[in-house]
C-alpha positions in Angstrom: 19.5 -27.0 41.6 17.2 -30.0 41.5 14.3 -27.7 41.9 15.2 -25.8 38.7 15.6 -29.0 36.8 12.0 -30.0 37.6 10.4 -26.6 37.6 11.8 -25.1 34.4 10.7 -27.9 32.0 7.2 -27.7 33.7 7.0 -24.0 33.0 8.2 -24.5 29.4 5.6 -27.2 28.8 2.8 -25.0 30.2 3.9 -22.0 28.0 4.1 -24.3 24.9 0.6 -25.6 25.6 -0.7 -22.0 25.9 1.1 -21.0 22.7 -0.4 -24.0 20.9 -3.9 -23.1 22.1 -3.5 -19.4 21.1 -2.3 -20.6 17.7 -5.3 -22.8 17.2 -7.7 -20.0 18.2 -6.0 -17.6 15.8 -6.1 -20.1 13.0 -9.9 -20.7 13.5 -10.6 -16.9 13.6 -8.5 -16.5 10.4 -10.5 -19.2 8.7 -13.8 -17.6 9.7 -12.5 -14.2 8.6 -11.4 -15.6 5.2 -14.9 -17.1 4.7 -16.5 -13.7 5.3 -14.1 -12.0 2.9 -14.8 -14.7 0.3 -18.6 -14.0 0.6 -18.0 -10.2 0.2 -15.8 -10.8 -2.9 -18.4 -13.0 -4.5 -21.0 -10.4 -3.9 -18.9 -7.7 -5.4 -18.1 -9.9 -8.4 -21.8 -10.6 -9.0 -22.6 -6.8 -9.0 -19.7 -6.0 -11.3 -20.8 -8.7 -13.7 -24.4 -7.3 -13.7 -22.9 -3.9 -14.8 -20.8 -5.5 -17.5 -23.5 -5.1 -20.1 -23.7 -1.4 -19.3 -20.0 -1.0 -19.7 -20.1 -2.8 -23.1 -22.8 -0.4 -24.3 -20.8 2.6 -23.2 -17.7 1.2 -24.9 -19.7 0.6 -28.1 -21.1 4.1 -28.2 -17.8 5.7 -27.5 -16.2 3.7 -30.3 -18.9 4.8 -32.7 -18.6 8.5 -31.6 -14.8 8.4 -32.0 -15.1 6.8 -35.5 -17.6 9.5 -36.5 -15.5 12.4 -35.2 -12.4 10.8 -36.9 -14.3 10.8 -40.2 -15.4 14.4 -39.8 -11.9 15.6 -38.9 -10.4 13.6 -41.8 -12.9 15.2 -44.2 -12.2 18.7 -42.8 -8.5 18.1 -43.1 -8.8 17.0 -46.7 -10.9 20.0 -47.7 -8.4 22.3 -45.9 -5.4 20.7 -47.5 -7.0 20.9 -51.0 -7.7 24.6 -50.4 -4.1 25.2 -49.4 -2.5 23.1 -52.1 -4.7 24.7 -54.7 -3.4 28.2 -53.8 0.1 26.9 -53.7 -0.2 25.5 -57.2 -1.6 28.7 -58.5 1.4 30.6 -57.0 3.8 28.1 -58.6 2.1 28.5 -62.0 2.5 32.3 -61.8 6.1 32.0 -60.9 6.8 29.6 -63.8 5.3 32.0 -66.4 
């Protein structure tokens, strides 16, 4: 029994030391990996910011094209509605007489 009282705490201490060393090694590897990931993210961010002006130009042109097509559709709708309402008024005038 005395053997177990001296042997088991020794085994537990050795296992705790191994666990502590493994934890430190994993922590260091995690820090190194996070630094590499940070460099990649910064690189991607720089490339996206360099394309930001291109996206602004595309956005500006699509807004202008959409505005132009809206004006054309509005004009065509007004002409079409005038044509329809003109015939309707003529029919109403004939029915009143």
